[in-house]
C-alpha positions in Angstrom: 186.4 -9.0 61.5 188.2 -5.8 62.5 191.0 -5.6 59.9 194.9 -6.8 60.8 196.8 -3.6 61.5 201.3 -4.9 61.1 203.4 -3.9 64.1 206.6 -4.5 62.4 207.3 -1.7 59.1 208.0 -3.8 56.4 206.9 -6.7 57.6 207.4 -8.5 54.9 211.3 -10.5 54.6 211.1 -11.1 50.9 210.1 -6.9 50.5 213.4 -6.7 48.4 212.7 -9.4 46.4 212.8 -8.4 42.1 214.5 -4.4 43.7 216.1 -2.4 40.8 219.6 -4.4 40.7 222.9 -2.4 39.1 224.0 -6.0 37.8 221.0 -6.7 36.1 222.3 -7.9 32.6 219.8 -6.1 30.4 221.4 -8.1 27.0 218.2 -10.5 26.8 216.8 -6.7 25.9 216.0 -6.9 21.9 218.2 -4.6 20.3 217.0 -4.2 16.9 213.4 -5.8 17.5 210.4 -3.8 16.1 207.3 -4.0 17.9 203.9 -1.9 17.2 201.6 -1.5 19.2 198.1 -0.7 18.7 195.7 0.6 21.6 193.0 3.1 22.1 193.7 6.6 23.6 192.2 9.7 24.4 188.2 10.0 23.4 185.7 12.6 25.3 187.0 12.6 29.0 187.6 8.2 28.0 191.6 8.1 29.3 192.3 5.0 27.3 195.5 1.7 28.1 197.6 4.0 30.1 199.8 1.2 30.9 200.5 1.1 26.5 203.1 4.3 26.3 204.2 3.1 29.4 205.4 -0.4 28.3 206.9 0.1 25.2 208.9 3.5 25.8 210.3 2.0 28.7 211.4 -0.9 26.8 212.6 1.6 24.3 215.3 3.2 26.2 216.9 -0.4 26.6 216.6 -1.1 22.8 213.6 -2.0 21.4 212.6 0.3 17.6 208.8 -0.1 19.0 205.1 2.3 17.3 201.9 2.9 19.1 198.8 3.6 16.7 195.9 5.3 18.7 192.4 5.3 18.0 192.2 8.8 19.4 193.7 11.7 21.0 197.9 10.9 22.2 197.6 10.0 26.2 198.8 13.1 28.4 202.2 13.5 29.5 203.2 12.0 25.8 202.2 14.7 23.5 207.0 14.5 23.8 206.3 10.8 21.9 204.0 11.6 19.0 204.3 12.0 15.0 202.8 12.1 12.3 203.9 9.3 10.1 205.5 6.2 9.9 209.2 7.2 9.1 209.1 9.8 12.1 208.2 6.6 15.3 210.3 4.9 13.6 213.6 7.1 13.1 212.5 8.9 17.1 215.1 8.3 19.9 214.5 6.6 23.2 217.0 5.6 25.2 219.0 2.3 23.1 215.7 2.1 21.1 213.1 4.2 19.0 209.8 5.0 20.5 207.0 7.0 18.5 203.3 7.3 18.7 200.7 7.5 15.7 197.1 8.8 16.7 194.3 9.1 14.2 190.9 10.7 14.6 187.9 8.5 16.5 184.5 7.6 17.1 182.4 6.5 19.4 183.3 4.8 22.6 184.8 2.1 20.4 187.6 3.7 18.7 186.7 3.9 15.6 189.4 4.7 13.7 189.3 3.3 10.3 191.7 5.6 9.1 194.7 4.5 10.8 194.7 1.2 8.8 196.1 3.1 5.2 197.8 6.2 7.4 199.7 3.5 9.2 199.4 0.3 8.0 202.2 -0.6 7.0 204.2 -0.1 10.0 203.3 -3.5 9.9 206.2 -4.2 6.9 209.0 -3.7 10.2 207.3 -5.8 12.7 209.0 -8.6 14.8 206.0 -8.5 16.7 202.6 -6.8 17.5 200.3 -5.8 20.9 197.2 -5.2 21.1 196.3 -3.6 23.7 192.8 -4.7 25.5 190.5 -6.2 23.6 187.0 -4.7 22.7 187.8 -1.5 20.8 188.4 -1.0 16.8 191.9 -0.1 17.1 192.3 -3.5 18.4 190.7 -5.3 15.0 192.2 -3.0 13.1 195.6 -4.9 14.6 194.6 -8.5 14.3 193.2 -8.0 11.0 196.4 -6.5 10.4 199.3 -9.0 11.6 197.1 -11.5 9.9 197.1 -9.9 6.3 201.2 -9.7 7.0 201.3 -12.8 8.6 203.4 -10.9 11.5 202.9 -13.2 15.2 200.9 -10.8 17.5 200.3 -10.3 22.1 197.4 -9.5 23.2 197.6 -7.9 27.0 193.9 -7.0 28.3 194.7 -5.1 31.0 191.5 -6.4 32.9 188.9 -6.4 30.4 189.0 -9.6 30.5 188.3 -10.7 34.3 184.2 -10.9 35.9 183.3 -7.5 36.8 184.6 -6.0 33.6 182.6 -8.9 31.3 179.0 -8.1 32.4 179.4 -4.6 31.3 178.0 -4.2 28.3 177.2 -7.8 28.3 174.7 -8.3 25.7 177.3 -6.8 23.1 180.4 -8.2 24.3 178.4 -12.0 23.8 177.9 -11.2 20.7 180.9 -9.5 19.6 182.9 -12.3 20.7 181.5 -14.7 19.1 182.1 -13.4 15.6 185.6 -11.3 16.6 186.7 -11.6 20.1 187.3 -14.7 21.0 189.4 -16.0 17.5 191.8 -12.4 18.1 192.3 -14.2 21.7 192.5 -18.1 20.3 194.7 -17.2 17.9 197.3 -14.9 19.0 201.1 -16.2 19.9 200.5 -15.5 23.5 198.0 -13.7 26.4 199.6 -10.4 28.6 198.5 -11.0 31.9 199.8 -8.1 35.0 198.7 -11.0 38.0 199.0 -13.9 38.4 195.4 -13.2 39.6 194.0 -11.3 36.5 195.1 -14.8 35.0 193.1 -17.2 37.1 190.3 -14.8 37.0 190.0 -16.1 33.3 190.6 -19.0 33.7 186.7 -20.0 33.5 186.7 -18.8 29.9 188.6 -22.0 28.4 191.0 -20.1 26.5 194.2 -22.5 25.5 196.5 -19.5 24.3 200.1 -19.3 26.3 199.9 -16.8 29.1 202.5 -14.8 30.4 202.3 -12.9 33.7 204.1 -8.8 33.8 203.1 -6.6 35.7 202.9 -2.8 34.0 205.4 -1.5 36.5 205.8 2.3 37.1 208.2 5.0 37.2 208.5 6.4 41.2 211.2 9.0 39.7 208.0 10.8 38.6 206.6 11.5 42.9 210.1 11.8 44.0 209.9 15.5 44.8 206.2 16.2 45.5 204.6 19.6 44.9 204.5 21.8 48.8 201.4 20.6 50.5 197.7 22.8 50.5 198.1 24.0 46.6 195.6 21.2 46.7 193.5 22.1 49.7 193.4 25.4 48.9 191.8 24.7 46.4 189.4 22.5 46.6 188.7 22.6 50.4 189.1 26.5 51.2 192.4 25.4 53.2 191.5 22.7 55.5 194.3 21.4 57.5 192.5 18.5 58.6 193.2 14.8 57.8 191.9 13.9 54.0 191.5 11.0 52.7 191.9 11.0 48.8 190.6 8.3 46.2 192.6 9.4 42.6 191.4 6.6 39.6 188.3 6.8 37.1 184.8 7.5 38.9 183.6 3.8 37.6 181.0 1.3 38.9 184.0 -1.3 40.0 185.7 1.4 41.9 183.4 0.8 44.6 182.8 4.7 45.3 179.2 3.7 47.1 181.1 1.6 50.3 184.5 4.3 50.3 181.1 7.1 50.8 179.5 4.9 53.2 182.2 4.4 54.9 183.6 8.1 55.3 180.1 8.7 56.5 181.2 6.5 59.3 184.6 8.2 60.0 183.7 12.3 59.9 180.6 11.2 62.2 183.7 10.0 65.1 186.1 12.4 62.7 184.2 15.5 62.9 187.7 17.8 61.0 187.9 14.5 58.2 187.6 15.3 54.6 187.3 13.5 51.4 188.8 14.1 47.8 187.0 11.8 44.9 189.7 12.7 41.7 188.9 10.9 38.4 186.5 11.9 35.9 183.3 10.2 34.9 183.3 7.1 33.0 180.9 7.0 32.2 179.9 10.4 32.7 176.1 9.6 33.7 178.1 8.4 36.3 179.1 11.8 38.3 175.4 12.1 39.3 175.2 8.5 40.5 178.7 9.5 42.7 176.9 13.0 44.1 173.8 11.0 45.2 175.6 8.6 47.1 177.7 12.0 48.9 174.5 13.9 49.8 172.5 10.9 50.9 175.4 9.8 53.2 175.0 13.8 54.5 178.5 14.4 54.0 178.9 17.1 50.9 180.5 19.8 53.1 183.3 17.8 53.9 183.9 15.8 49.8 185.7 17.7 47.6 185.1 15.9 44.0 187.5 17.8 41.4 186.6 15.7 38.4 189.6 14.8 35.8 193.6 15.7 37.4 195.5 16.4 35.2 199.9 15.9 36.0 200.9 18.3 38.1 197.3 18.8 39.8 197.7 14.4 40.5 201.2 14.9 42.1 199.3 17.8 44.3 196.5 15.9 45.6 199.2 12.8 46.9 201.0 15.6 48.5 197.6 16.8 50.4 196.8 13.6 51.6 197.2 11.6 54.7 195.8 8.5 53.7 194.6 7.3 49.9 192.1 3.9 50.0 190.8 2.2 47.1 188.1 -0.1 47.5 187.4 -1.4 43.9 186.0 -4.6 43.3 188.8 -5.8 41.1 191.8 -4.3 39.8 194.8 -5.7 37.2 197.5 -3.8 38.6 195.8 -0.8 40.4 198.5 2.3 39.1 197.0 4.4 41.4 197.6 2.7 44.2 201.2 2.1 43.8 201.6 6.1 43.0 200.0 6.7 46.4 203.2 4.2 47.6 205.4 6.2 45.8 204.5 9.5 47.2 205.2 7.5 50.4 201.1 7.9 51.5 199.5 4.4 53.5 196.7 2.5 50.9 193.9 0.8 52.2 192.2 -0.8 49.6 190.0 -4.3 49.0 191.4 -7.6 49.4 189.7 -8.1 46.6 192.2 -6.7 44.9 195.6 -8.9 42.5 198.4 -7.1 44.6 196.2 -6.7 47.9 198.1 -9.6 49.8 201.3 -8.1 48.8 200.7 -4.7 50.0 199.2 -6.5 53.2 202.8 -8.3 53.7 205.0 -5.8 52.9 203.5 -2.8 55.7 201.9 -0.5 52.6 199.1 -0.4 54.0 195.7 -2.8 54.9 194.1 -5.0 52.2 190.3 -5.3 54.0 186.8 -6.4 52.8 184.7 -4.9 51.0 182.7 -3.3 53.9 182.1 -0.4 54.6 182.3 -1.0 57.7 185.7 -2.7 56.9 186.8 0.8 55.1 186.0 2.9 58.4 187.6 0.6 61.1 191.3 0.6 58.5 190.1 4.7 57.4 189.7 5.4 61.3 192.5 3.5 62.7 196.2 5.0 60.5 193.9 8.6 60.8 194.8 8.4 64.9 198.2 7.1 64.1 200.2 9.2 62.0 203.6 7.4 63.3 202.5 4.1 61.5 201.2 5.5 57.9 204.6 7.3 58.1 205.9 3.4 58.9 203.1 2.3 55.4 204.7 5.6 53.1 208.3 3.8 53.7 207.1 0.9 53.3 204.7 1.2 49.7 208.0 3.0 48.3 210.1 0.1 49.0 207.1 -2.0 47.0 206.2 0.5 44.7 210.3 0.5 43.4 210.0 -3.5 43.3 207.8 -3.0 40.0 210.4 -0.4 38.6 210.6 0.3 34.1 213.9 -1.7 33.9 212.0 -5.0 36.0 208.6 -4.5 32.9 211.1 -3.6 30.0 213.3 -6.8 30.5 210.8 -8.9 30.6 209.0 -7.8 27.4 212.8 -7.9 25.6 212.6 -11.9 26.8 208.4 -11.9 25.7 209.6 -10.8 22.2 212.6 -12.5 22.0 210.9 -15.6 22.5 208.8 -15.3 20.1 210.0 -13.8 17.3 213.4 -16.5 17.8 210.6 -19.7 18.1 211.8 -20.4 21.5 209.4 -21.4 24.7 208.4 -18.2 26.6 210.6 -17.6 29.1 210.2 -20.2 32.3 210.5 -16.4 35.0 207.1 -15.2 33.3 204.8 -18.2 32.9 201.9 -18.4 35.4 202.5 -20.0 39.0 199.7 -22.4 37.9 201.3 -25.1 34.2 198.7 -23.3 31.2 196.1 -26.5 30.1 197.1 -27.0 26.6 
């Protein structure tokens, strides 16, 4: 069945609900509360939990004292926040609060980094709340052990690792780790922070009795307000080609649906020989690059496809500036940050209808949400490439939707959560899931 093309731009009458409001009362943000986060950072081509520094830094802007302890190198774009010791981390100013990133050398995909225990463990003496980002990594285990040692409450922010597809990755190793460690970490937490209501529903079968809240990761759209001059990405990777360009920008991972996109683009290119596909992002794992290249070769679109590898911040903006359409055929996404970045850049998007925010993307007029088949994606891509006016309208709606999930909104919600846990109050009503937790 062909996807519905919306006739009215920004057709959702509720699309402005939750937009940044200058009258929002930020007094709920904790002025003297201290949070210590743990996360995996950069190791080789693995980028880690990029939402962790964003969320904590935004909360610091509103008065939180925050420290992020990272196994591996710091995050790209956050070099300015990296500090060398705990005292410096607590004194580095960030807005009305403080924010510093501490890193420890790590090994293996588990981010084994034992030095963070004795180098930075003393940070928990000052913590009111510990936030463990993800689950299956040594920094999370270290944060859990330190939180128990110092008797500090902690929250788990899984960032999608408990979703059905991800639970099947390394399933035997995870089964053993769950039995020995992970289940205990989750069940002893004060709260689980989900990024979307859909992410929470996906974990219902696991039977967790831990209370949960929903806080979208959010996006600072100001970074995308002024894109580079059009043509730089095309000159670098497409010999300056000026035809229609479809962009995929994310990790090259099995769950992302690149096999579906490549087959869809085969059909699109047969109909529109001038169309091009750009696949931007690091392979995860490295061997997945060869699989993607096999799919491209099998589809016969090698000369029409650019596979660029990982993108630095400047190249990412150049890709958004040069693209006509962004496509994400993932099996699942807890937030889908790259799709929101595309919308913040004014691009229309085509996404899988299985994504947590797919319904909102479609209802807002920002793009199309379609079933995960090559035929449906090919139809949607072709339809939008044929309709520049509709693409422009979707781009406007997409920017409005991305602005809804602002740093201000995220920081207020994080502040409310921290205060409620530290002060022993009930979890904020507006953060609770649509379906009550069973207890």
